[in-house]
C-alpha positions as CSV (number, residue, x, y, z in Angstrom):
1,M,0.0,0.0,0.0
2,A,1.2,3.5,-0.7
3,E,2.1,5.7,2.3
4,A,-0.8,7.9,3.4
5,P,-0.3,11.6,2.7
6,L,0.9,13.9,5.5
7,L,-1.6,16.6,4.2
8,E,-4.7,16.4,2.1
9,L,-6.9,19.0,0.6
10,R,-10.2,17.5,-0.7
11,G,-12.7,19.2,-2.8
12,I,-11.6,22.7,-1.9
13,S,-13.8,25.6,-3.4
14,K,-13.5,29.3,-2.9
15,R,-15.5,32.1,-4.4
16,F,-15.1,35.8,-4.5
17,P,-17.5,38.2,-6.0
18,G,-17.7,37.3,-9.7
19,V,-14.8,34.9,-9.5
20,L,-14.5,31.1,-8.8
21,A,-10.9,31.1,-7.5
22,N,-10.8,27.3,-6.6
23,D,-13.1,24.7,-8.0
24,K,-13.1,21.4,-6.1
25,V,-9.4,21.3,-5.8
26,N,-7.7,18.1,-4.6
27,F,-4.1,18.3,-3.5
28,D,-1.9,16.2,-1.2
29,L,1.6,16.4,0.3
30,Q,3.8,13.4,1.3
31,S,6.1,13.6,4.3
32,G,9.6,14.8,3.3
33,E,8.7,15.8,-0.3
34,V,8.8,19.0,-2.3
35,H,5.4,19.3,-4.2
36,A,5.3,22.2,-6.8
37,L,2.2,24.0,-7.5
38,L,2.1,25.5,-11.0
39,G,-0.4,27.7,-12.8
40,E,-0.8,31.1,-14.6
41,N,-1.3,34.3,-12.7
42,G,-4.8,34.1,-11.4
43,A,-5.1,30.3,-11.6
44,G,-5.8,30.1,-7.8
45,K,-2.6,29.0,-6.4
46,S,-2.2,31.6,-3.8
47,T,-5.9,31.4,-2.9
48,L,-5.4,27.7,-2.2
49,M,-2.3,28.2,0.0
50,N,-4.0,31.1,1.8
51,I,-6.8,28.7,2.8
52,L,-4.2,26.2,3.9
53,Y,-2.5,28.9,6.0
54,G,-5.8,30.0,7.6
55,L,-6.1,33.3,5.8
56,Y,-9.2,32.3,3.9
57,T,-12.0,30.0,4.8
58,P,-13.1,27.5,2.1
59,D,-16.7,27.5,0.9
60,E,-16.5,23.8,0.3
61,G,-14.1,20.9,1.1
62,E,-12.0,19.7,3.9
63,I,-8.3,19.6,5.0
64,L,-6.8,16.5,6.5
65,L,-3.5,16.4,8.5
66,R,-2.1,12.8,9.1
67,G,-5.5,11.4,8.1
68,G,-7.6,13.5,10.4
69,P,-9.7,16.6,9.6
70,I,-8.5,19.9,10.9
71,D,-10.2,23.3,11.1
72,L,-7.8,26.2,10.0
73,G,-9.8,29.3,10.9
74,S,-6.8,31.4,11.6
75,T,-3.1,31.6,10.9
76,K,-2.6,30.8,14.6
77,A,-4.4,27.5,14.1
78,A,-2.2,26.7,11.0
79,I,0.9,27.5,13.0
80,E,-0.2,25.3,15.8
81,H,-0.8,22.4,13.3
82,G,2.9,22.9,12.1
83,I,2.1,24.8,8.9
84,G,4.2,27.9,8.0
85,M,4.1,30.2,4.9
86,V,6.7,32.4,3.4
87,H,4.8,35.0,1.3
88,Q,6.1,36.5,-1.9
89,H,6.1,39.9,-0.3
90,F,7.9,39.5,3.0
91,M,6.1,40.1,6.3
92,L,9.1,41.6,8.1
93,I,9.6,44.7,10.2
94,P,12.4,46.6,8.6
95,V,13.6,48.6,11.7
96,M,13.8,45.5,13.9
97,T,16.7,43.1,13.9
98,V,16.7,39.6,12.5
99,A,16.4,38.0,16.0
100,E,13.5,40.4,17.0
101,N,11.6,39.5,13.8
102,I,12.0,35.8,14.3
103,V,10.9,35.6,17.9
104,L,8.2,38.3,17.5
105,A,5.0,37.3,19.5
106,T,6.8,34.2,21.0
107,E,9.7,36.1,22.7
108,P,11.9,34.5,25.5
109,R,11.3,36.8,28.5
110,Q,13.3,37.7,31.7
111,K,11.1,37.4,34.8
112,G,8.1,36.9,32.4
113,V,8.2,40.5,31.3
114,L,11.3,41.8,29.5
115,L,12.6,40.5,26.3
116,D,15.6,38.2,27.0
117,Y,17.6,39.4,23.9
118,D,20.6,37.1,24.7
119,A,18.3,34.1,24.8
120,A,16.6,35.1,21.6
121,R,19.9,35.6,19.8
122,K,21.1,32.2,21.0
123,R,18.1,30.5,19.8
124,V,18.2,32.1,16.4
125,R,21.9,31.1,16.0
126,E,21.0,27.5,17.0
127,L,18.2,27.3,14.6
128,S,20.4,29.0,11.8
129,D,23.2,26.5,12.3
130,R,20.9,23.5,12.4
131,Y,19.2,24.2,9.1
132,G,22.1,26.0,7.3
133,L,20.2,29.3,7.1
134,L,23.1,31.6,8.0
135,V,22.0,35.0,9.2
136,D,23.3,37.6,11.6
137,P,20.9,37.8,14.5
138,D,21.9,41.3,15.3
139,A,21.6,42.8,11.8
140,R,18.7,45.1,11.1
141,V,16.4,43.7,8.5
142,D,16.4,46.8,6.2
143,R,20.2,46.4,6.0
144,I,20.4,42.8,4.7
145,T,19.9,41.5,1.2
146,V,16.6,40.2,0.0
147,G,18.0,36.6,-0.1
148,Q,18.9,37.0,3.7
149,Q,15.5,38.5,4.4
150,Q,14.0,35.3,2.9
151,R,16.0,33.2,5.1
152,V,14.7,35.2,8.1
153,E,11.1,34.4,6.9
154,I,12.0,30.7,6.7
155,L,13.6,30.7,10.2
156,K,10.4,32.5,11.5
157,A,8.3,29.6,10.4
158,L,10.9,26.9,11.6
159,Y,11.1,28.7,15.0
160,R,7.4,28.3,15.4
161,G,7.6,24.5,14.8
162,A,6.7,24.3,11.1
163,E,6.8,20.8,9.6
164,I,5.1,21.9,6.4
165,L,6.5,25.0,4.6
166,I,4.6,26.8,1.9
167,L,6.9,29.0,-0.3
168,D,4.9,31.4,-2.5
169,E,7.1,32.4,-5.5
170,P,10.3,32.2,-3.4
171,T,12.7,33.0,-6.2
172,A,10.7,35.9,-7.7
173,V,12.9,38.5,-6.0
174,L,16.2,36.6,-5.8
175,T,19.3,36.8,-8.0
176,P,20.3,33.5,-9.7
177,Q,23.0,33.0,-7.1
178,E,20.5,33.5,-4.2
179,A,18.1,31.1,-5.9
180,K,20.8,28.4,-6.0
181,E,21.6,29.0,-2.4
182,L,17.8,28.7,-1.6
183,F,17.6,25.4,-3.4
184,E,20.5,23.9,-1.3
185,I,18.6,25.1,1.8
186,L,15.4,23.4,0.6
187,R,17.3,20.1,-0.1
188,S,18.7,20.3,3.4
189,L,15.2,20.9,4.9
190,K,13.8,18.0,2.9
191,A,16.6,15.7,4.1
192,Q,15.6,16.6,7.7
193,G,12.1,15.5,7.2
194,K,10.3,18.9,6.3
195,S,7.6,18.9,3.7
196,I,7.6,21.8,1.2
197,I,4.8,23.2,-1.1
198,F,6.8,25.3,-3.8
199,I,4.8,27.7,-5.8
200,S,6.6,29.0,-8.8
201,H,6.3,30.2,-12.5
202,K,9.8,29.2,-13.3
203,L,9.6,25.8,-15.0
204,N,13.3,25.0,-14.9
205,E,13.3,25.6,-11.2
206,V,10.3,23.4,-10.5
207,L,11.9,20.5,-12.5
208,D,15.2,21.0,-10.5
209,I,13.6,21.0,-7.0
210,A,10.2,19.2,-7.1
211,D,9.3,15.6,-6.6
212,R,5.9,16.1,-7.8
213,I,4.0,18.8,-9.7
214,T,0.3,19.9,-9.6
215,T,-1.0,22.3,-12.2
216,L,-3.9,24.6,-11.8
217,R,-5.7,26.3,-14.7
218,R,-8.5,28.8,-13.8
219,G,-9.0,27.3,-10.4
220,V,-9.2,23.7,-11.5
221,V,-6.6,21.0,-11.1
222,V,-5.3,19.9,-14.6
223,D,-3.0,17.1,-13.4
224,T,-0.5,15.9,-10.8
225,I,2.7,14.4,-12.3
226,A,6.1,13.2,-11.2
227,A,8.8,15.7,-11.9
228,A,11.1,12.9,-13.3
229,G,10.7,12.7,-16.9
230,A,8.6,16.0,-17.3
231,T,9.6,18.8,-19.7
232,E,9.3,22.5,-19.7
233,E,7.3,22.4,-22.9
234,G,4.9,19.9,-21.4
235,L,4.5,21.9,-18.2
236,A,3.8,25.1,-20.1
237,R,1.2,23.4,-22.1
238,M,-0.5,22.2,-19.0
239,M,-0.4,25.6,-17.5
240,V,-1.7,27.6,-20.5
241,G,-3.7,25.0,-22.4
242,R,-1.8,25.7,-25.6
243,E,1.7,25.5,-27.0
244,V,3.9,28.3,-25.6
245,L,6.9,29.8,-27.3
246,L,9.6,29.5,-24.6
247,R,12.2,31.4,-26.7
248,V,11.8,34.8,-28.2
249,D,11.1,34.9,-31.9
250,K,12.4,38.1,-33.4
251,E,14.0,39.4,-36.6
252,P,17.4,41.0,-36.7
253,P,17.3,44.7,-35.4
254,A,17.4,47.7,-37.7
255,P,18.8,50.4,-35.5
256,G,18.1,54.0,-36.3
257,A,18.9,57.3,-34.6
258,A,20.0,57.5,-31.0
259,L,16.9,58.1,-28.9
260,L,18.3,57.7,-25.4
261,E,21.8,59.2,-24.5
262,V,23.4,58.9,-21.1
263,E,26.8,60.5,-20.8
264,N,29.1,60.2,-17.7
265,L,26.1,59.8,-15.4
266,T,26.7,59.7,-11.6
267,V,23.8,59.1,-9.3
268,L,23.8,58.7,-5.5
269,D,21.9,56.1,-3.5
270,D,19.7,56.8,-0.4
271,R,22.9,56.8,1.8
272,G,24.4,59.5,-0.2
273,L,27.0,57.1,-1.7
274,E,27.8,56.9,-5.5
275,A,25.7,54.0,-6.9
276,V,26.1,55.0,-10.6
277,R,29.6,56.1,-11.4
278,D,30.5,58.0,-14.6
279,L,28.2,55.7,-16.7
280,S,27.6,56.2,-20.3
281,L,25.2,54.3,-22.7
282,T,23.3,55.0,-25.9
283,V,20.1,53.2,-27.0
284,R,18.9,53.5,-30.7
285,G,15.5,53.3,-32.1
286,G,14.7,49.8,-33.3
287,E,17.0,48.1,-30.7
288,I,16.8,46.5,-27.3
289,L,19.8,47.2,-25.1
290,G,20.0,44.8,-22.1
291,I,21.6,45.7,-18.8
292,A,22.8,42.6,-17.0
293,G,24.2,42.5,-13.5
294,V,23.9,41.1,-10.0
295,D,21.2,42.9,-8.0
296,A,22.2,46.1,-6.2
297,N,25.0,47.2,-8.5
298,G,23.4,50.5,-9.4
299,Q,20.5,49.3,-11.7
300,S,17.8,50.8,-9.6
301,E,19.5,54.2,-9.3
302,L,20.4,54.2,-13.0
303,I,16.6,53.7,-13.9
304,D,15.5,56.3,-11.3
305,G,18.0,58.8,-12.6
306,I,16.9,58.4,-16.2
307,A,13.2,58.6,-15.3
308,G,13.6,61.7,-13.2
309,L,12.8,59.9,-9.9
310,R,16.1,60.5,-8.3
311,P,18.5,63.6,-8.6
312,V,21.5,63.2,-10.9
313,S,24.8,64.4,-9.3
314,S,26.6,64.9,-12.7
315,G,26.4,63.8,-16.4
316,R,23.7,64.2,-19.1
317,I,20.6,62.5,-20.2
318,A,18.8,63.2,-23.4
319,V,15.6,61.7,-24.9
320,D,15.5,62.1,-28.6
321,G,18.0,65.0,-28.3
322,E,16.0,66.8,-25.5
323,D,18.0,67.3,-22.3
324,V,16.2,65.8,-19.4
325,T,19.0,65.6,-17.0
326,H,17.3,67.6,-14.2
327,A,13.7,67.3,-15.4
328,R,10.9,66.2,-13.2
329,A,9.4,62.8,-13.8
330,K,6.4,64.3,-15.4
331,D,8.5,66.4,-17.8
332,T,10.6,63.3,-18.7
333,L,7.4,61.4,-19.5
334,D,6.3,64.3,-21.7
335,A,9.6,64.1,-23.5
336,G,8.8,60.7,-24.7
337,L,10.0,58.2,-22.0
338,G,7.8,55.3,-20.9
339,H,8.7,53.4,-17.7
340,I,7.8,49.9,-16.7
341,P,9.1,50.0,-13.1
342,E,10.8,47.2,-11.2
343,D,8.2,47.3,-8.4
344,R,4.7,47.5,-9.9
345,H,3.2,48.0,-6.4
346,R,5.3,51.0,-5.3
347,R,6.0,52.6,-8.6
348,G,3.7,51.2,-11.2
349,L,0.2,51.2,-9.8
350,V,-2.0,53.0,-7.2
351,L,-3.4,49.8,-5.8
352,P,-6.7,51.3,-4.4
353,F,-7.5,53.1,-7.6
354,S,-9.6,51.4,-10.3
355,L,-8.0,50.0,-13.5
356,S,-9.4,52.9,-15.6
357,E,-7.9,55.4,-13.1
358,N,-4.5,53.6,-13.2
359,L,-4.5,53.4,-17.0
360,A,-5.1,57.2,-17.1
361,L,-2.3,58.1,-14.7
362,H,-0.1,59.7,-17.4
363,A,-2.9,61.1,-19.6
364,Y,-5.5,62.4,-17.2
365,R,-4.4,66.1,-17.6
366,K,-4.9,65.9,-21.5
367,P,-7.9,65.6,-23.7
368,P,-9.8,63.5,-24.1
369,M,-9.2,62.3,-20.6
370,S,-10.1,65.7,-19.1
371,I,-12.1,68.6,-20.5
372,R,-11.6,72.1,-19.1
373,G,-9.9,70.7,-16.0
374,F,-12.4,68.0,-15.2
375,L,-11.9,64.3,-15.6
376,N,-13.8,62.7,-18.6
377,L,-14.9,59.5,-16.9
378,R,-16.6,58.2,-19.9
379,A,-13.4,58.5,-22.0
380,M,-11.4,57.0,-19.3
381,L,-13.6,53.9,-19.1
382,S,-13.7,53.6,-22.8
383,R,-9.9,53.6,-23.1
384,A,-9.6,51.2,-20.1
385,R,-12.1,48.7,-21.8
386,R,-10.1,48.9,-25.0
387,L,-6.7,48.3,-23.3
388,L,-8.0,45.6,-21.0
389,K,-9.1,43.7,-24.0
390,E,-6.0,44.4,-26.2
391,F,-3.6,43.3,-23.5
392,D,-5.7,40.4,-22.2
393,V,-6.1,41.6,-18.6
394,R,-8.1,39.1,-16.7
395,G,-9.9,39.2,-13.3
396,G,-11.6,42.4,-13.4
397,S,-13.3,45.2,-15.3
398,A,-12.4,48.8,-15.8
399,S,-13.9,49.7,-12.4
400,T,-12.1,46.9,-10.5
401,P,-9.4,48.0,-8.0
402,A,-5.9,47.3,-9.1
403,A,-5.3,45.5,-5.9
404,A,-7.8,42.8,-6.7
405,L,-5.8,41.5,-9.8
406,S,-3.1,38.9,-9.8
407,G,0.5,40.0,-10.2
408,G,0.7,39.1,-13.9
409,N,-2.5,40.9,-14.7
410,Q,-1.3,44.0,-12.7
411,Q,1.9,43.9,-14.9
412,K,-0.2,43.8,-18.0
413,V,-2.0,46.9,-16.9
414,V,1.3,48.8,-16.4
415,L,2.5,47.6,-19.8
416,A,-0.7,48.7,-21.4
417,R,-0.5,52.1,-20.0
418,E,3.2,52.7,-20.9
419,I,2.9,51.3,-24.5
420,D,-0.4,53.2,-25.3
421,G,1.4,56.4,-24.2
422,D,3.4,56.0,-27.5
423,P,6.9,56.5,-26.0
424,K,10.0,57.1,-27.9
425,V,12.0,55.4,-25.3
426,L,10.8,52.6,-23.1
427,I,12.5,51.4,-19.9
428,A,11.6,47.9,-19.0
429,A,12.8,47.0,-15.6
430,Q,12.3,43.5,-14.4
431,P,9.3,43.4,-16.8
432,T,8.5,39.7,-16.1
433,R,9.3,39.3,-12.4
434,G,6.9,36.9,-10.9
435,L,4.9,36.3,-14.2
436,D,4.0,32.8,-15.5
437,V,5.1,31.5,-18.8
438,G,2.1,32.6,-20.7
439,A,2.4,36.2,-19.4
440,I,6.1,36.2,-20.1
441,E,5.6,35.2,-23.7
442,F,3.0,38.0,-24.0
443,V,5.3,40.7,-22.5
444,H,8.2,39.6,-24.6
445,R,6.2,39.7,-27.8
446,R,5.0,43.2,-26.9
447,L,8.6,44.5,-26.3
448,V,9.8,43.1,-29.5
449,E,6.9,44.8,-31.3
450,Q,7.8,48.0,-29.8
451,R,11.4,47.6,-31.0
452,D,10.2,46.8,-34.4
453,A,8.1,49.9,-34.4
454,G,11.2,52.0,-34.0
455,R,11.3,52.6,-30.2
456,A,14.4,52.4,-28.1
457,I,14.0,49.8,-25.4
458,L,16.3,49.8,-22.3
459,L,15.8,46.3,-20.7
460,V,17.1,45.8,-17.1
461,S,16.7,42.3,-15.8
462,L,18.3,39.9,-13.3
463,E,17.1,37.1,-15.5
464,L,20.1,36.2,-17.7
465,E,18.0,34.1,-19.9
466,E,15.7,37.0,-20.5
467,I,18.6,39.3,-21.2
468,L,20.1,36.9,-23.8
469,S,16.8,36.2,-25.4
470,L,15.5,39.7,-25.9
471,S,18.6,42.0,-26.2
472,D,20.2,43.1,-29.4
473,R,23.2,44.4,-27.4
474,I,24.2,43.6,-23.8
475,L,26.0,45.9,-21.2
476,V,27.1,44.4,-17.9
477,I,27.0,46.7,-14.9
478,Y,29.2,46.2,-11.8
479,E,29.5,48.5,-8.9
480,G,27.7,51.2,-10.8
481,R,29.9,51.1,-13.9
482,I,29.6,49.5,-17.3
483,V,32.4,46.7,-17.3
484,G,31.7,45.1,-20.6
485,E,29.6,45.0,-23.9
486,F,28.5,41.6,-25.4
487,P,26.5,40.3,-28.3
488,P,23.3,38.3,-27.6
489,T,25.3,35.1,-28.6
490,A,27.3,35.5,-25.4
491,T,27.1,32.7,-22.9
492,E,25.8,32.9,-19.4
493,E,29.2,32.0,-18.1
494,E,30.8,35.0,-20.0
495,L,28.2,37.4,-18.6
496,G,28.4,35.8,-15.1
497,F,32.3,36.4,-15.1
498,A,31.8,40.0,-15.9
499,M,28.9,40.5,-13.5
500,T,31.1,39.5,-10.5
501,G,33.8,42.0,-11.6
502,G,36.0,39.8,-13.9
503,G,37.6,41.9,-16.7
504,R,36.6,45.4,-15.9
505,E,37.5,47.0,-19.2
506,E,35.0,49.9,-19.8
507,A,32.8,49.0,-22.7
508,A,32.0,51.5,-25.5
509,A,28.4,52.2,-25.2
C-alpha cells in the first residue's frame, strides 16, 4: 500500500464576487517531499495556499492532516498544526533586527516581562546552524539583502515548529546566485524531514527542485505528475492550455537614430554614496539594449536617474535630443519616456485606484481624458475597456481596483499604459518578475513589437535568460559602472564572469 499523505486538501472551493478562484481542488503532500504548484497568474494557487494557512475559509471541502480533519480558521491555528508560509512579499518589520523578527510574539522573557535578547539571539543562532540558514541575529532587516530576508522568513516559520513549509514564489525577488543557495537550503530541509509546497512560475526551477508537480488552470486541477521525466514544454502546455513559445522569436534589429543618450552619469543612493559612477550608454531606435548585473549594482539608481525619480549628481541624459538631466518625472514622460518599473506596487500602480484610473495616470491632464480641467470619466472607461481587451487583462473590469488583480495581470495593466502612451524610449525594468510562462511570452512579444516599431528599449533584468533572449546588445553593470559589452550570442558564463567583476574594461556604449 502507498504511504498515506501527510496533508490532504479534498474538494476545496473558494468564491469571491464574480470569481470562482478554486473549484473542487484536490491536493496532497507526502512527508519529506517538495510538491510544486504551477499555474498562470490568477489560476488560484495563492488562494489555495492562503486557505491552507488560515487566511481564507473555504466555501466547500476539507483539510486533513495525518489522516484526520483539521479546522484552520486562522493563521494561529495553522501554525499550531505545524504549517508555515513564506509569502512572496515578505512580512518583516524593517527597523527590527533579525532576532527580533524571528521571535516576535513568542519572545523569550526575563522574569516573564522583558525580552531576553541574549536568549533570543542564542535560539536564532542554534536554529540557523541546524538548518544551514546563515544570518546575523543582530543585523537590522532593512540592511540585509533580499536573499537574507527570505532566510529570516523561513527561520520564523521553523522557529514556530513548522513541519510543512509553503513557499509562494520564493525566487521571484532573488538573484540567480541566491536562488541556487535557496535550493540547497530546501534540499537540506527536505533531508531533515520537512515537507515543502513550492509555488513558482519558473519551469526550470520546478523541474530542478520538485518531486511532484500539480498544475492549476483557472481554479481547476489539470493534473499531478512526477517531476522525473517532465519537460518545460509539457508543463507550459498544461499551465496555459496551448503550445507556448519559450524562446523569443524576433527578426534582426534595424537600429536608427539615438533616442536615449546617457553621458558620464553619476547618481547617489539613499545613503548618499555613489551607486552609478560615470556611466555612459546609448540606445537607438529599433533596438533592445539589455543591462545585466547582480542585484544592487546600481541598476535601480540608474533607472530612477533616467526617469527623473532621483536627482542626478553629474552627467547628461537626453531623450530624442531633448536634455532631461534635471527634469521632473512628469517632464521626462512628456519628452517621450515610458517606464515599466521594477516594483509595480510601489511605482507602477496606485493599488486602491480602479483600473481605468491607473490606466489614465499619465494622460489624465490631457484631452480626451479631461475637459476644461475636469476628468472625462466616460473617455477613461472607454480607453480602459479597449486596453484591458487588447492586453488580455483578466480578473476584473475597468472599475475593479488594481489591488484585486493577480501580479501578472497587474503587470499587463502597467505595460498597457506605458505602451499606449506612444513613448520614444521605453525602460523595461524586471518586466516579467513573478509572471507565468504565458504572461512572459506576452510581455516579450510586446517588447519586440515596440522595438520593431522603431522605439528604443532599455531592458534591465536579473534574469540572464531574458537578457540573452531579448537583447540586441548587452551591457554588464558592476558597482555602478559598465564593465563590458556583449552580443546576444554570449554565454551565461561569460556574462556571469563580468557580472562579478571579472575583466573590468570599460565598454564603449
